[in-house]
N, C-alpha and C positions, 0 to 999 in steps of 0.2 A: 286759773280762774278766767272765765270768759269776760270779755270787755263789753258785751251787750251790743256789739256792732254787727248788724245783720245785713248782709247784701243778698238780695234776691235776684238770681240770674236765671235766664231762660233757655228754653229750647222747644220750638214748634217747627218742624222742618219741612222743607220742600224737596222736590225730586232732584236728583243729581244727573249731570251729563255723562255722556259716554266716555270711556277710557281714551278714546281716540282724540280727545280735545287737545289743542295745541299746547305744548310745554307750559312752563311756569309763568303765565302772564301775571304780572304784578309781583312775581317772586324774584325776578332778576334784581329788583332794587331792595329786596329784603336785607335788613342789616340787624345784627345781633343787638339786643337791648343791653346785654351784659357783656362787657369786655371780659376776657378770661380772668384778669386780675381782680375783677369786682364781684365775681360769683361767691356765694356763701353756701355752706352746707345746709341741707334740709332733710327732714325725715319724710318718707312716703309710708302712709298708714292705710291698712285695709279697713273695710267697713266694720269689722268686728273689733277694731281697736289694736290689732297686732301690727307691729312694725314690719312692713314688707322689705324696706331697705333704707339705709342711711346713704344719702348722696353727698359725696365730698368732692369739691372742685379738683380736677386733675386734667392737665393737658387741654384737649379740645372739648372738654365737657365735664363729666362727673364720674367718679368711681362709685360703684354700688357695693355695699356690704351689709350683712345682718349678723349680729352676734359674733363679729370678728371673722365671718366667713365671706369670701368673695362672691358677690351676686352678679357681677358683670359691670357694664358701664352705660352711660348715656353719652353718646357722641353727637356733637352739634356742628353741622357744616353750614355753608352759606345758604342752602335751600332745603335742608332736611335735618331731622332729629332721628337717631337710631337708638333703640334699646337692645342691648346684646346681653347674653347670659355669660356665665363664667368661662364657658368654652369658646366664646367669641362669636357664637351663632346669633344672627339677628332675630330677635323675638317680635319686634314691632318697629314700624317706621312711619314718620309723618313727613311728607314731601310736598313742597310748594307746587301747585298746579291749578290751572283753570280758575284764576282769581280767588284763590284760597289755598287749600291743601287737601291731600288725600292721605288716608291712614291705611297702613298695610299690616297684614299678618306676615311676619318674616320680611323678606326683601321684595317679594313679587306679588303676593296675593292681596289685591285691594279689598278692603272691608268697609270703608266708609269715605264719604266726601264731606268737606266743610267749605262751603262757598261763601264768600263775603257778601253780606247784605247790610248796607248802611254801616253801623258801628259793630255789627256782629256777624254771625255765620248761620247759614242754613245747613242743616245736617241731614244726611241720608245714608242708609245702609242697603247695599244691593238694590238700588233704585227705589227703596221704600223710605218715604219721609220719616224722620225721627223727631225733628223739632227745630227751633230757631233760637240760637244763643246770642243774647245781647251782651257784648263784652264791655260796654261803657255805661251800663245802667241797670236798674232793677227790672225784674219781670221776665217770666218765661216758663216754658214747659218742654219736657221731652216725653213722648209717648203719653201726653195728657197729664203728666205728673210734674209738680213744681220742684225746681231745684233751688236750694238756698245754700249760701256759704256763710257760716257763722265764724267770725274772726275772734279768736281768743288770744290770751297772752302768749301762748307758745305755738299753737296750731290753728289752722283754719279747718273746720269740720264741714264737709260737703254732705248735704242731706238731699234725699230724693223722696218726695211724698212724706217728709218728716222723719225718714229713716236714715241713719248714718250709712254712707256708701264709700267713704274714703276721707282721708285727712292729709294735710301737708303742713310742714313747719318750715320756717326760714323765710327767705325774701321773695317767695312766689306771690304774684298779685292775685286777688280774689277772682278776677275775671278769667285768669288762666286756670286757677284751681277748679273752677266750675266744670271743666272738662272731665273731672273725676266722676261727675254725675251721670255720664253717658254709659250706663251699665250694660247697654247692648254690646259693648266692646269689652275685651279683656282688660285687666288692670294695666298691663304693659302698653296696650294700644291707647288707653286713656292717658297714661303718663306721657306717651309720645305727643299726643295732641296738646296736652297741657304745656309741655316744654316748647312746642312750636309756637304757641301763642305767646308764651313768656319771653322767648328769646328772639324769635324771627318775625312775628307779625307786627305790622305797623298799626 
């Protein structure tokens, strides 16, 4: 049953800088919000309502499984989050860089940037503005479409232009869950961005 608590979060974004920008400015002091012992399990749910994976705290992050089948892991390091599959191959990565972070397909192919702007981020994909996400308050758009996070008793449902695009259960904050609304990215890439904001962003 939904609690009726609606958080409207945004995304109208500006351009991103070149790859050659200097290392992880502002990332060197990034500290995990959750100590390993304080992490709790949560579900990752696709827009159609099917469970993509259950994330269970393990070691330096979370083990992923679905229906008892190994789906890989979420590895959290001092300046990055990696999403790997059951074979150990990196499917997505979010790494601190340029006063924010970059999101990658695999380990090397950059697909998006999230640059800090006030309390939020300006997002871009291949130098094309996507939107601006305010992580500390309501309001925003990506691609001209409103993103909302509806907090229920068991899950937060992320909507884009009124349509469900993902959901997450457990102790993830709404402002981090909003990254599931960036549907220009793969689900794994959105999860990497969400976990970066939840675990590493100040």
